[in-house]
N, C-alpha and C positions, 0 to 999 in steps of 0.2 A: 504494500500500500504506500502511496506517495503522500507525504504531508503537504497540506495546503497552507499557504501563508495568506494572512489577511491583507487586504488592500490598505495602502496608506490612508490616513485620515483626510489627506488633501484630495484624494481621488473621489469622484462622484460616480454613483452607479450609472450605467448606460441605459437605464429604462426609467419610465415614469411610473411611480408607485400608484398614482391616481388611476392609471390605466392598466395596472398590473393584472387584474383578474383575481378570481378566488383561488383558494388552496383547500386541500383536504388535510385534516389532521385528526388524530385520535382524541377522543374526549378525555382520556387519561392525561394527555399532555395539556390540553387547554383548561379543563376544569380544575386540575390540580396545579396549574401554572408550573409545569415541569420543564426543564431545559430540553431542547432538541438534542438527541443523540444520533438520530438517523434521519436522513432526508434523501429523496430522489425526485427526479423530474421526468415525467412522461411528456409526450407530445400533446399539449393542450389544444382544445378546440373552443372557439367562441370566447366566452369569459373565463374559461378554465385555464389557469396559468400552467397547469401540469404538475405543480409541486405537491408532494405528499410529505407530511412531517410526523415523526414518532418520537416518543421519549425513550424508547429502547427496552422497556419492560413488557411490552405487549407481545403476547404469543399469537400464533396464527389463528387460533380459535377466536380470540378477542377481535382481531382485525377482520375476520370473516363475517362478524355480526354487524349488520348495517347500523344498529343503534349505537355502536361504539365509535362511529366516525361522524365528523361534521364538516360542513362547508363554512369556511371562514375567510375574512379579509386578511390580506397579508399583514395589515396593521395589527391584527390580533396576535399573530405569531411573533412579530417584531416587538410587541409590548411584553411578551413573555421572555423572548430570547433574541435580543438584537444581534447576537453573534452570527446569525445566519445571513445577514445582509450582504456581505461580500460575495456570496455564492449564488445569489438570486438571478444573476444574468447568465448562469451556466446553461449550456444547450440541453435540449431534451436528451434523455437517456444518460444523464449524469446522476451520480449517487455519492453521498458523503456520509461518514460516520465518525464517531469519536467514542473513546472508552469511558470517559468521565465528562461531566459538564465543564470542567476546567481544562481539559486537554484539547489540542487543536483538531479540527476536522481533517480527515484523510480521505482520499478517493476510496470508494468502496468497490469491492468486487461483487456487488450485488448482481445476481444472475438472472435478471429479467431479460426477456426477449422482446424487443420493440415490435409492436403489432404492425407498424407501418413499414418495417424493413424487411 
């Protein structure tokens, strides 16, 4: 896994948050205000940015239950964990993870197969 470094504070994101679109996140992350430990981006359509956020303690059964996921504004996620901001302009099929909330994000070997490819 390759360690990712944050953008300098002088750099501005190359996207407009007002037009960013929605994200999916687990309710475990949002309702408990847990830091993001795993995130990936699919190819979004329409208002879907493609981003998916997890706190890292969710198992597959939890994630498979639709009541455990929500649609949120990116501002909701940034209010919980602003450390994801430098990665938001990553292309579709990017994935990042970290072992602890204080460790840096690294590129993930998450094994999803893009539907469009």
